[in-house]
N, C-alpha and C positions, 0 to 999 in steps of 0.2 A: 801276442801274435802280431806280426807286422803285416797288416792288411794291404799296405802299399805294394810290398813285394809280391803278394799273391795276385794283386790286380794287374801288375805289369804283363805277365804272360797272357792273361785273358785279353787285354787290350791289343797286344801284338798279334794274337790269333785273329781277332776281329778285323784289324787293319789288313792283315794278310789276305783274309777271305774277301774283303771289300776290293782289294787290289786285283785279286784273281778274277772277280766278277767283272770288274771294269775292262779287263783285257780278254775276257772270254768271248768266243772260243779261240784257242791258239793251235788247235789240232782237230782232226776229224771227230765227229760226234757219232755215237752208236745209238740207233733206235732199236730196242729189242721188241719184236713183235711175237707174242706167244701163240700165233696161229700161222697157217701155211701161206705161201705166196698166192696172191689172187683173192684172198678174203678181204672183207671190208676194212678190217684193221690194217692189213698190209697196204691196201690202196691209199688209205688215209696217211699212213706213215710215209709212204713214198711221195705223196703230194706235199706234205708238210716239209719233208726233207729237201725237196727241190727248192721250196721257198726259203728255207733257212740257209741253204747254200748260196742262193742268189744274194741274200743280204750279207752274210758273213764271209763269203768266199772260201769257207771250209766245207769239206765233203761231209755228207751225212750218210753213214752206212746203215742200211736196213738189214737187221740180223733176224731172220725168221727162225723161231724155236718152237715148232708145233709139238703137240702131244700133251697127254695128261690133262685135257680140258684147260690148257693154259698154265698148268703147273710148272712145266719145264722152263718156259720163258720167264715167268714171274720169279721163280726161284733163282735163276741165273742173274736177273737184274737186281734182285735183293742183295746178292752177294758181291756185287760189283763195287769198285772203289767209289766213295761218295765225293767225287770230284767234278760232277756235272757233265761228264762225258758219256755216261750211260743213262739212257732214258727209257722207261718202259711205257709203251703205248698200250694202255690197259683198257679193259671194258668192264661192264657189270659182271661178266663171267668170272674174271679173276678177282675183282674187288668188292663184289656184293653178294653173288650167288654161291660161289664155290664153298664158302665157309658153312653154308647150310646144306650142301649136297654131299660133303665128304667128312668122315669122322676125324681125319687127320690131314692137314695141309702141310706141305714142306716149306711153307712161308707164312708169315702173319700179314694179312692185307693192310693192317693198320701200323703195327710196330716196326715193320721192316721197310717202310717207304715214307718218303716225304712228298706230300701232294704238291703238284705244280699248277695245273689248270685243267678244267674240263675242256673237251675238244668238240664234242658233237652228240646229237641225239637223233635217233631214227626209228623206223618201223620195219617190220618183216612181212614177207609175202608167202602165203600158203600156195605151194606149187605141186603139180603132178606132171608126169611125162605127157607130152603132147599127143601121144598115141593112146593114152588112157581113155576108157569110155566115160570116166568121171569128168563132168563139165561144170560142176558147181559144188559149193560147200554142202548143200543139201544132198546132192548125189553121193558125195564122199561119206557123209553121215549114214546114209542108207546102206552103202556097201559095208561100212564098218559094223553096223548093227546086224547085217546079214551074216557076217563072218567074224564074230567077236574074238579078239585076241590073235587074229591071223593077218590082218591088214597092217603093213609095216610103215613106220615113219622113221626117218633118219635125222640125226643132229650131230653137229661138230662143235657146238658151243653151249654154254648154259642157257644163253638167251634162246637159242633154237630148241634146246631140250625142254625148258620150262614152258615155252610157247606151245609145244606139242602136248605136254602133260596137262597144261591148263585147258587146252582144247578138248582133250579126252574127258576131263572132269565136267566142263561146262556143256559139252555136247551129249554127254551120257553114253560115251562109247568106250570100248576097250581096244587099244592098239598095241602092236608089238614094237618096242623101241629098239633101234639099231644105232649104237654109238659110233662116232668117227672122230679122228684126230682134229679135223677141221671141216667147216661147211663145204669147202671146195671138194673134198673127198666124197662127202655125202651126195653132192650134186652129180659127181661122176657116176655114182651107182644109180642115182635116180634117172639119169640120161640113159644108162645101160639097162634099166628095167629090173635091177636087183632090189630096189625098195620102191614103195608106191607113193610116198608123199613126204614132204618136209616143209617146215616153216623157216625160211632162211632170210638173212638180211637182204635188203633191197639191192645193195651194191653187187652182191654175188648172184642174186636171182634175175635181176632185170635184163642183163645181156642175153640170157638164154630165153627169156620170155619174148624179147624183141626179135630174136632170131627164129622164133617159132618152134624151138625144141622143147620148151616147157610151157605148160598152161597155168596161168595164174587163176586161183580160185577166190582169194580174198586177201585183204591187207589187214595187218594186225592191230593198227591203231584205230581210234574211234572216228577219225576223219580220213577220207581217201587221200592218196598221194598224188601230187600234181604231175609226177612223172608217168603215172599210169592211171589217169582219172576214170578210165572205163572199168577198172577193177574195184568191185564193191568192198567195203570193210567186211571182215569176218562176222562182225556183230550184225550188220544189216543183211548178210547173206545167209544167216541161219543160226547164229549163236549170240543172242542178245546179251549185251554187257561185256563182250570180249574186248580186251584192250591191253596189249603188252608191247613194249618196245625194247630199245637197248641204248647204251651210251658209251662214249669213249672218253678217256682222260689220260693225262700224262703224269708219271710219277718218277721221282729220283730215288736212289737208295737212301735209307735212313741215315741221318747224321750229315747229309749234304748241307753245307753252310747256308744259312738264310740268304745272304747276299747272292749266292749262286742260284738258289731257287728263284729269287726275285728276277734275276737276269734271264733265266730259262722261261719264266712266266711271260716276260716281255717278248722274248724271241718267238715263242710258240703262239702267243696271242696275235702278233703281227703276221706270222706265217698263216694262221688260220683265216685271217681276214684278207689275205693277198689274192690277187687275180689268179696266181699260179695254183693255189690250193682250191680255189673255187672251181676253176675249170678242170682241175685234175681229180677232184673228188666230190666236193659238196654239191655242186650243181648237177652232177650226173648220178648221184646216189640217193638223192632225196633226204640227205642228212642235214639237219639244221646246225648252224654254228652254236656252240655252247661253251662260253668262256667264263672262267671264275678266277678269283684270287686263290692262293694256296689254302687259306683259312676256309673260304667258302666251299672248296672242293672237299676238305676234310669233313665239314658238316653235312654236305650233300651225300658223301659216301656213307656216313653213319646212318642217315635216314633211308638211303637206298638199301643198305644191308638189312635193315629192319623190314622194309617193304618186300624185298625178294624172299626173305625168310618166311614171311607170312604167306606169300604166294606158294612157295614150295611146300609149306606145311598143309595148306588147304588142298593142294594137288595130291597130297598123300605120298610124296616121294620120300622113300627111306634113305637115310645117309649111307653112303657106300664105304 
């Protein structure tokens, strides 16, 4: 066998990929967001997109594909050409929790994607309508215990769903879960009085809290958020030990050449650290920048999948 002849095509492919990475991008880039416009994931994608456009002079198109708890967007991104021009702005919903919530996913969170970088970490806020008689976590627990199985909570992501399920378990209450395509849709119904509570990402909930339309009862992490320091943690407000958050990350379709993945890592890392992204998302949402190498993101995702699987199992959530 002539190994020299076999090696030549491989070398040519490697050189071609390196050349493509050096000139990347040469046309618009698509950010697939598996949730609706206005969600935290959407806000992050748009802030990063503006920063990438400023650096590269190429347009970034944010393509919202809500539905199926992130299934639709994640599946479409997985099927895209591995040329670096389609990037999934993912969360722990699509890449850590979904595998433990559903019997069959239309995509594989590991095999169908090439990790690029982590993007951010944050916490959620437990909110009720501002007209609700409930003014504290303890008030809500009392109401739920008075009417077991009747008090509703909405969710439009696995982060929000698991946060609510964990709250039920740790507070010793039984709530009625109402699922939505995205947190923004759940917020709309909360504002309209169709549901009674939700635990939503800060970026989605804070504007409504600041406007006086929603009342914040507690923050989901174990320390208060600087953006609303008056809001106690759920743990200190009545559910000791409660602590759950969310994260964002960027993925390319599987088989995207390593040189292109490295180039995307550089672009997105610089975008996340830019004044444009800080002002457009990080500083206003309470999300901390979380950057990784592709390899670090792969290991982080593996550990997070295990962690979320354990949380879901402890919460007694059956696979759908």
